[in-house]
N, C-alpha and C positions, 0 to 999 in steps of 0.2 A: 606505325600502325601495328596492332596485335596480330599474332600469327593466326592462321586458320585453325579451327578445332579439328583434331585428328584422332584416329585410333589406329594402332599398328597391331596386326595379328600375324603370328607365325604360320608358315605353310611349308609344304614339301611338294616338289615336282614329282607327280605320280607317273606321268608318261609323256614322251615326246611323240607328237602326232605328225607324221609325214603328210604333205599335201596330196590330195586325191587327184588334182589336175596340175599340170605344169603351169607355172606362173602364180600359183596360190602360195601363200606363206606357210611355213612350218609353224605349228602351234604346240603349246605345252598345256597339260592339265595339272592344275595346282590344287592340292587339298588344303583348305584353310581351316586351321585349328580354331575352335570356338564358334564356328558357324553351325547353324541347324543342320541336322543330318541330310535333309533333302536339298540343301543349298551349299554343301560343303566344298564342291568342286567348281572351279572356274577354268575357262580356257581362254588363253590370250596368245597373241602372236609371239613367237619365240625370237624376240629381237630386243636387246638391251644396249645401252650406250655406256661404255666404261668412262672413267674420269678423263682419260686422254682422248676421248672422242671415238675410239675404236668400237665397231659393232661386234657384239658377242652374243652367244646363245647359252641357254640353260641346259644342264645335263639332268638326266633322270636321277632322282634322289636328292637333288640340290635343296638345301634349306634356304627359304626366302622369307621376306617380310612383305605382307600385303598391307598397304597404307590406304586408308580412306580419309579424305579431307574435304571440308566444305567451307564456303564463305560464311562468316559469322552471321550474315543476314539470312542465311538458309537454315539456321538452327534456332531452337527454343531452349530455355533453361530446363534442366531435368528436375522433375518434381521429387521432393523428398518423401 
């Protein structure tokens, strides 16, 4: 079966946000290049899984890739 349609955008971790309450996860704010000005930053939980299964965190200034993918049934052909 064909792969899902995707787009990959470069981004940079702008800041690491400490939890405001114990038990809440640490978050990172990522600036996504190519996004509209008002929607350029996203915040996600600062938890990634390395190839060996180890849990890791992003550092401020880290270069990242933000990938958006969708099932083919959720897309339409782009008009020319």
